[in-house]
C-alpha positions in Angstrom: 97.3 112.3 111.7 95.7 114.3 108.6 95.3 117.5 110.6 99.0 117.7 111.6 99.9 117.1 108.1 97.8 120.0 107.1 99.4 122.6 109.9 102.5 121.8 108.6 102.3 123.0 105.3 103.9 120.0 103.7 101.9 119.3 100.6 98.9 117.2 101.9 96.0 116.8 99.4 92.6 115.7 100.9 89.8 114.5 98.3 86.4 114.2 100.1 83.4 112.3 99.4 80.7 115.1 99.7 80.3 118.4 100.8 79.8 118.6 104.8 75.8 119.3 104.5 75.9 116.1 102.0 75.3 112.5 102.2 77.5 110.2 100.3 75.7 107.5 97.9 76.7 103.8 97.8 76.3 101.8 94.5 75.3 98.4 94.7 76.4 97.3 91.0 79.9 98.8 92.3 80.1 97.3 95.4 81.3 100.8 96.6 80.3 104.5 97.1 79.9 106.3 93.9 82.8 108.2 95.1 85.0 105.6 95.6 83.7 104.1 92.1 84.7 107.4 90.4 88.4 107.2 92.1 89.1 104.0 91.1 87.8 104.7 87.5 90.1 107.9 88.0 93.0 106.0 88.9 92.7 103.4 86.2 93.0 106.3 83.4 89.6 107.9 83.2 91.0 110.9 85.0 93.7 111.2 82.9 92.9 113.9 80.9 96.3 115.1 79.2 96.7 111.1 78.3 100.4 111.7 80.1 99.8 108.3 82.3 100.0 110.4 85.3 96.7 111.5 87.5 97.4 115.1 89.1 95.2 116.3 92.0 93.5 118.7 89.8 92.5 116.0 86.8 91.4 113.6 89.9 89.1 116.3 91.5 88.0 116.9 88.2 86.8 113.4 86.9 85.7 112.3 90.8 83.7 115.5 90.8 81.7 115.5 87.5 81.3 111.6 87.6 79.9 111.5 91.5 77.6 114.7 91.1 76.2 112.7 87.4 75.8 109.3 88.9 74.2 110.6 91.9 71.6 112.9 90.1 73.5 116.0 91.5 73.1 115.1 95.2 77.0 114.4 95.9 79.7 116.8 95.3 83.5 115.8 96.2 85.6 118.6 97.4 89.5 119.0 97.9 91.5 120.7 100.4 95.1 121.0 100.3 97.6 123.0 102.5 100.2 123.8 99.6 98.1 124.5 96.5 101.5 125.2 94.7 102.6 121.6 95.5 101.9 119.0 92.5 100.5 115.8 93.5 100.5 113.2 90.9 99.8 109.6 90.8 100.8 106.9 88.0 97.6 105.4 86.1 97.1 101.9 87.1 97.2 98.9 84.8 93.5 97.5 83.6 91.9 95.2 85.9 92.1 91.7 85.1 
């Protein structure tokens, strides 16, 4: 359970699709929410700002926040919460879709 992990201080990172008082918007062409579409594009390399083949949590937040806000007309703003800001989290860039 996420709250148990956050309370333990083990390096959990939670990306949320929008701020508490905001709606999260869908995209028919993407067949996903705007945040999910941005997250998937980020994992496929769009968020890899330093082109090292890895997407760090901060890179992902910058990409998803900017892309989601842009595509929603500045109505939706993803957020990040982490119990240990010093702990690094990074994911490998996914191969391109076939």
